[in-house]
C-alpha positions as CSV (number, residue, x, y, z in Angstrom):
1,M,68.8,113.1,120.9
2,N,69.0,114.5,117.3
3,T,71.8,116.8,118.4
4,F,73.7,114.0,120.1
5,I,73.4,111.8,116.9
6,A,74.6,114.8,114.8
7,I,77.6,115.3,117.1
8,I,78.6,111.7,116.9
9,I,78.3,111.7,113.1
10,I,80.1,115.0,112.6
11,F,83.0,114.2,115.0
12,G,83.2,110.6,113.7
13,L,83.6,112.0,110.2
14,L,86.2,114.6,111.1
15,V,88.3,112.2,113.2
16,F,88.0,109.4,110.6
17,V,89.2,111.6,107.7
18,H,92.0,113.1,109.9
19,E,93.3,109.7,110.9
20,W,92.8,108.2,107.5
21,G,95.1,110.9,106.1
22,H,97.8,109.7,108.6
23,L,97.2,106.1,107.8
24,V,97.4,106.4,104.0
25,F,100.6,108.4,103.9
26,A,102.2,106.4,106.6
27,K,101.5,103.2,104.6
28,R,102.8,104.9,101.4
29,A,106.1,105.5,103.2
30,G,106.2,101.8,104.2
31,I,105.5,102.3,107.9
32,L,103.8,99.4,109.7
33,C,100.5,100.8,111.1
34,R,99.4,98.5,113.9
35,E,96.1,100.1,114.7
36,F,93.6,102.7,113.2
37,A,91.3,103.8,116.0
38,I,88.3,106.0,116.3
39,G,87.8,107.0,119.9
40,F,89.7,106.1,123.1
41,G,89.3,103.7,125.9
42,P,88.0,100.1,125.7
43,K,87.4,98.5,122.3
44,I,83.7,98.0,121.3
45,F,84.4,96.8,117.8
46,S,87.5,95.7,115.8
47,F,88.6,93.8,112.7
48,K,92.0,93.2,111.1
49,K,92.8,93.9,107.4
50,D,96.2,93.3,106.1
51,E,98.6,94.4,108.8
52,T,96.3,96.9,110.6
53,V,93.6,96.4,113.3
54,Y,90.7,98.8,112.8
55,T,88.9,99.6,116.0
56,I,86.1,101.7,117.4
57,R,86.6,102.6,121.0
58,L,84.1,103.6,123.7
59,L,85.0,107.3,124.2
60,P,84.4,109.3,121.0
61,L,86.9,112.0,121.9
62,G,89.4,111.6,119.0
63,G,91.4,108.9,117.4
64,F,94.9,107.7,116.6
65,V,97.0,105.7,114.2
66,R,99.6,103.6,116.1
67,M,102.7,103.4,113.9
68,A,105.5,101.1,114.7
69,G,108.5,102.8,116.3
70,E,106.6,105.7,117.8
71,D,106.4,103.9,121.1
72,P,108.6,101.2,122.6
73,E,107.7,97.7,121.6
74,M,105.5,96.0,124.1
75,I,107.2,92.6,123.8
76,Q,110.9,92.3,124.3
77,I,112.9,89.0,124.3
78,K,116.2,88.9,126.1
79,P,119.0,86.3,126.3
80,G,117.9,83.4,128.6
81,Y,114.3,83.5,127.6
82,E,112.8,80.2,126.4
83,V,110.4,80.7,123.5
84,G,108.7,78.5,120.9
85,L,109.3,78.9,117.1
86,L,107.0,78.1,114.2
87,F,108.3,78.1,110.7
88,N,106.9,79.0,107.3
89,N,107.4,77.1,104.0
90,A,110.6,79.0,103.3
91,G,112.1,77.7,106.6
92,K,112.0,81.1,108.3
93,V,110.5,81.7,111.7
94,S,106.9,82.9,111.2
95,R,105.8,82.9,114.8
96,I,107.5,83.4,118.2
97,I,105.5,81.8,121.0
98,V,106.3,83.8,124.1
99,N,104.2,81.9,126.7
100,N,101.6,79.1,126.8
101,K,103.9,77.1,124.6
102,S,102.1,73.9,125.5
103,K,99.2,75.0,123.3
104,Y,101.6,74.8,120.3
105,P,102.9,71.2,120.4
106,D,104.6,71.6,117.0
107,C,106.7,74.6,118.0
108,K,110.5,74.2,118.4
109,I,111.6,75.3,121.9
110,I,114.8,77.4,122.0
111,Q,116.6,79.0,124.8
112,V,117.6,82.4,123.4
113,E,121.2,83.4,123.4
114,K,120.9,86.3,120.9
115,I,118.1,87.7,118.9
116,D,117.7,90.6,116.5
117,L,114.2,91.6,115.4
118,E,115.0,94.9,113.8
119,K,117.9,94.7,111.4
120,E,119.5,91.3,110.8
121,L,116.3,89.3,111.8
122,F,117.7,86.2,113.4
123,V,117.4,84.2,116.6
124,Q,120.3,82.2,118.0
125,G,120.2,79.7,120.9
126,Y,120.1,76.2,122.2
127,T,117.6,73.5,121.4
128,D,117.2,70.0,122.8
129,D,117.8,68.3,119.5
130,A,121.0,70.0,118.5
131,E,124.5,70.4,119.9
132,G,125.8,73.9,120.3
133,L,124.3,77.1,119.1
134,V,121.7,77.1,116.3
135,T,120.6,80.1,114.3
136,Y,117.3,80.6,112.5
137,R,116.3,83.4,110.2
138,I,113.2,85.3,111.0
139,D,110.6,86.4,108.4
140,D,110.2,90.1,108.2
141,K,106.5,89.7,108.9
142,A,106.9,87.2,111.7
143,E,104.5,87.5,114.7
144,F,104.7,87.3,118.5
145,V,102.1,85.3,120.3
146,H,101.7,86.4,123.9
147,D,98.7,85.5,126.0
148,E,97.1,84.3,122.7
149,Q,97.4,87.9,121.3
150,V,99.2,88.1,118.0
151,T,101.5,91.1,117.3
152,Q,103.5,91.5,114.1
153,I,107.2,92.4,114.6
154,A,108.5,95.7,113.3
155,P,111.9,95.5,111.5
156,Y,113.7,98.9,111.5
157,D,112.8,99.7,107.9
158,R,109.1,99.5,108.8
159,Q,109.4,101.9,111.8
160,F,108.5,105.5,111.8
161,G,112.0,106.6,112.8
162,S,113.6,104.9,109.8
163,K,111.9,107.0,107.2
164,T,113.2,110.2,105.6
165,I,112.3,113.6,107.0
166,P,109.9,114.4,104.2
167,Q,108.2,111.0,104.6
168,R,107.7,111.4,108.3
169,A,106.6,115.0,107.9
170,M,104.1,114.1,105.3
171,A,102.7,111.3,107.4
172,L,102.1,113.8,110.2
173,F,100.9,116.7,108.0
174,A,98.4,114.4,106.1
175,G,95.9,114.4,109.0
176,P,95.3,118.1,109.1
177,M,95.6,118.3,105.3
178,M,92.7,115.9,105.0
179,N,90.5,118.1,107.2
180,F,91.0,121.0,104.8
181,V,90.2,118.7,101.9
182,L,87.0,117.5,103.7
183,A,86.0,121.1,104.2
184,I,86.5,121.9,100.6
185,V,84.4,118.9,99.5
186,I,81.6,119.7,101.9
187,L,81.4,123.3,100.8
188,M,81.4,122.2,97.1
189,L,78.4,120.0,97.9
190,Y,76.8,122.9,99.7
191,G,77.4,125.2,96.8
192,W,75.8,122.7,94.4
193,F,72.7,122.0,96.6
194,A,72.1,125.6,97.8
195,G,73.7,127.5,94.9
196,T,76.6,129.9,95.1
197,P,76.1,133.6,95.9
198,L,76.4,136.1,93.1
199,N,77.9,139.5,93.7
200,E,75.1,141.4,92.1
201,S,72.5,143.8,93.6
202,L,69.6,141.3,92.9
203,V,67.0,140.1,95.3
204,G,67.5,136.4,95.6
205,G,64.9,135.8,98.3
206,L,62.9,137.6,101.0
207,V,62.4,137.1,104.7
208,E,58.7,136.7,105.5
209,D,58.5,139.4,108.1
210,G,61.3,141.6,106.8
211,A,61.1,145.3,105.9
212,A,61.7,144.6,102.2
213,I,58.7,142.3,101.7
214,E,56.5,144.7,103.6
215,A,57.6,147.6,101.3
216,G,56.7,145.5,98.2
217,L,60.1,144.3,97.0
218,E,60.0,141.0,95.1
219,T,62.4,138.2,94.3
220,G,64.2,139.0,91.1
221,D,64.1,142.8,91.5
222,R,67.4,144.5,90.6
223,I,68.4,147.4,92.9
224,T,70.2,150.0,90.9
225,A,70.5,152.9,93.4
226,I,69.9,153.7,97.1
227,E,69.4,157.4,98.1
228,G,70.7,158.4,94.7
229,E,73.9,156.4,95.0
230,Q,74.4,153.9,92.2
231,V,74.9,150.2,93.3
232,S,75.7,147.2,91.2
233,T,77.2,144.6,93.7
234,W,75.8,142.9,96.7
235,E,78.6,144.4,98.9
236,E,77.8,148.0,97.8
237,M,74.1,147.5,98.5
238,T,74.4,145.8,101.9
239,S,77.0,148.4,103.0
240,I,74.5,151.3,102.6
241,I,71.7,149.3,104.3
242,Q,73.8,148.3,107.2
243,D,75.0,151.9,107.8
244,N,71.5,153.2,108.1
245,P,69.4,151.3,110.6
246,N,65.9,152.8,111.2
247,E,66.5,155.4,108.5
248,P,64.1,155.6,105.5
249,L,66.0,154.9,102.3
250,E,64.8,155.6,98.7
251,F,65.4,152.5,96.5
252,E,65.5,152.6,92.8
253,I,64.8,149.2,91.3
254,V,64.2,147.5,87.9
255,R,61.4,144.9,87.7
256,D,60.6,143.2,84.4
257,G,62.3,146.1,82.6
258,Q,60.3,148.7,84.4
259,Q,62.0,151.4,86.6
260,M,60.4,151.8,90.0
261,E,61.1,153.6,93.3
262,M,60.1,152.7,96.8
263,T,61.0,153.6,100.4
264,I,62.3,151.0,102.8
265,T,63.3,151.5,106.4
266,P,66.0,149.0,107.5
267,D,65.3,147.2,110.8
268,E,68.0,147.3,113.4
269,R,70.0,144.3,114.6
270,T,73.2,143.7,116.5
271,G,76.2,143.2,114.2
272,P,79.8,142.3,114.8
273,E,81.4,143.8,117.9
274,D,77.9,144.6,119.3
275,Q,77.4,147.5,116.8
276,A,73.9,148.3,115.5
277,E,73.4,147.7,111.8
278,G,70.5,147.8,109.4
279,H,68.9,144.9,107.5
280,V,65.9,144.7,105.3
281,G,65.4,140.9,105.0
282,I,66.7,139.9,101.6
283,F,68.9,137.0,100.5
284,A,71.7,137.2,98.1
285,P,71.1,135.8,94.5
286,T,72.6,132.4,93.8
287,E,73.4,130.2,90.8
288,R,73.9,126.5,90.6
289,T,76.9,125.5,88.4
290,L,79.6,123.0,88.7
291,M,82.4,125.5,88.4
292,G,80.7,127.9,90.8
293,A,80.4,125.0,93.4
294,V,84.1,124.1,93.0
295,T,85.1,127.8,93.4
296,F,82.9,128.2,96.4
297,G,84.5,125.2,98.1
298,F,88.0,126.7,97.8
299,T,87.1,130.3,98.5
300,Q,84.9,129.6,101.6
301,T,87.5,127.2,103.0
302,Y,90.1,130.0,102.6
303,E,87.7,132.5,104.3
304,F,87.1,130.2,107.3
305,T,90.8,129.5,107.6
306,R,91.5,133.3,107.6
307,L,88.9,134.0,110.2
308,I,90.0,131.2,112.6
309,I,93.7,132.3,112.3
310,E,92.7,135.9,113.1
311,A,90.8,134.6,116.1
312,L,93.9,132.7,117.2
313,G,96.0,135.8,116.7
314,M,94.1,137.3,119.6
315,L,96.2,134.9,121.8
316,V,99.4,136.6,120.6
317,T,98.1,140.1,121.0
318,G,96.8,139.4,124.5
319,Q,93.1,139.7,123.7
320,F,92.5,136.4,125.3
321,S,89.4,135.1,127.0
322,L,88.1,131.6,127.6
323,D,84.9,132.9,126.0
324,H,86.8,132.8,122.7
325,L,87.3,129.1,123.1
326,A,84.8,126.2,123.1
327,G,85.2,122.7,124.3
328,P,82.9,119.6,123.8
329,V,80.1,121.2,125.8
330,G,80.2,124.5,123.9
331,I,80.4,122.7,120.5
332,Y,77.4,120.5,121.5
333,S,75.4,123.7,122.3
334,Y,76.3,125.4,119.1
335,T,75.6,122.3,117.1
336,D,72.1,122.2,118.7
337,E,71.4,125.7,117.5
338,V,72.8,125.0,114.0
339,A,71.0,121.7,113.6
340,A,67.7,123.6,114.2
341,M,68.5,125.8,111.1
342,G,68.5,122.9,108.7
343,F,70.8,120.4,107.0
344,L,72.5,122.9,104.7
345,V,73.6,125.1,107.6
346,L,74.8,122.0,109.4
347,M,77.0,121.2,106.4
348,Q,78.6,124.6,106.7
349,W,79.1,124.1,110.4
350,T,80.8,120.7,109.8
351,A,83.2,122.4,107.3
352,I,84.0,125.1,109.9
353,L,84.8,122.4,112.5
354,S,86.9,120.5,110.0
355,V,89.0,123.6,109.2
356,N,89.3,124.4,112.9
357,L,90.5,120.9,113.6
358,G,93.1,121.1,110.9
359,I,94.4,124.5,112.1
360,I,94.5,123.5,115.8
361,N,96.5,120.3,115.0
362,L,99.0,122.3,113.0
363,L,99.8,124.6,115.9
364,P,103.4,124.1,117.1
365,L,102.2,122.7,120.5
366,P,103.5,119.5,122.1
367,A,101.4,116.4,121.6
368,L,99.7,117.9,118.5
369,D,100.8,117.1,114.9
370,G,102.2,120.6,114.7
371,G,104.4,120.0,117.7
372,R,105.7,116.8,116.3
373,L,106.4,118.5,113.0
374,M,108.3,121.1,114.9
375,F,110.7,118.4,116.2
376,I,111.1,117.0,112.7
377,A,112.0,120.6,111.5
378,L,114.5,120.9,114.4
379,E,116.0,117.6,113.3
380,A,116.4,118.9,109.8
381,V,118.2,122.0,111.1
382,R,120.4,120.1,113.5
383,G,121.2,117.2,111.2
384,K,120.3,114.7,113.9
385,P,117.1,113.8,115.8
386,V,116.2,115.1,119.3
387,D,116.6,112.5,122.0
388,P,113.4,110.4,122.0
389,Q,113.1,110.5,125.8
390,K,113.4,114.2,125.9
391,E,110.9,114.6,123.0
392,G,108.5,112.2,124.8
393,L,108.7,114.2,128.0
394,V,107.9,117.5,126.2
395,H,104.9,115.8,124.5
396,F,103.7,114.4,127.9
397,I,103.9,117.8,129.6
398,G,102.2,119.5,126.6
399,F,99.4,116.9,126.7
400,A,98.9,117.4,130.4
401,L,98.7,121.2,129.9
402,L,96.2,120.8,127.0
403,M,94.0,118.6,129.2
404,L,94.1,121.3,131.9
405,L,93.1,123.9,129.3
406,M,90.3,121.6,128.1
407,L,89.0,121.2,131.6
408,A,89.0,125.0,132.1
409,V,87.2,125.6,128.8
410,T,84.6,122.8,129.5
411,W,83.9,124.3,133.0
412,N,83.5,127.8,131.4
413,D,81.1,126.3,128.8
414,I,79.0,124.7,131.5
415,N,78.8,128.0,133.3
416,K,78.0,129.9,130.1
417,F,75.4,127.6,128.7
418,F,73.8,125.8,131.6
419,L,74.3,127.8,134.9
């Protein structure tokens, strides 16, 4: 149950920040954002603020921001339709009653002859109390009422497609960008709470049953040489230790100004690529400073980004295996292991997942933010947009293939962790 709650909180945070990035930059560009949703499927909670409906949906598998113009408008009024009109104080149409007009006795009934809800914003038609055609101006924030559901109209200048290439690109890029920002902030907090590592050959802490504590090493000892080789940094020291598993090593240390020597035999463990490496059970020294925490946030985010990109590079070089990927089941299992290690480790895991989400969404694959950015880049090169129907078909096929990959990865995770 604790793991399940941790998963919900972590994924909720990652999705919220990602979609919030889309929402903020879309609104800055003047795009009408109809809905900000966390999850998919039926709504379990919603409220409306300004022009946007904020919803939490049943399936916590992602989220979305529904921008006007990305999909065809759900309500279309054609010549011959009979609708009701309500007016604001300026004499403009504020509501268009599509059906159930009897519930609005004050509305003016009009048989539509011509209507423009995108550019000129007017409706023209015939009414019972006027001879010939009458024309009414429509407010740019007018609303449809259909089956008692209210939907704001989207004039062309409020639609996604009306904005400049930089504005649209930024609205799409902002989601992944905010995942990187979140990772930086989380790692800054981690660096402040846990301290940031120092690249010095100091003993910052000791594992209770490690070879170092058994040999008599103490926290605060400075290691100056191993087997006669001078060391001053953490990397130099750990490199020698890792290269000599099960081999007695002569350590020269300084403790409270006193020079000392002791022999420590590194234990053996399995390192990267299943190679044996030595370890003696000591932790790196740390310091807690504001500048150190800020630097740690940026440098660790960069390192996580580099490692994830290198792993994705295996796809290009052909070193591909489903074992290199993890779906919801795999992430749940890993989170269970990480949560048992403590809150600080869980913070690092959240930062890794946030960076991963940002990178995956920037891949130039259909249905992802990177795929949509690719079409915007293509528009910039061609000087005109790709046909929306063709682009929609590409995204649909890409989404279907991504779902098939997700099913394959999930099945592989089930076999790997539970069967």
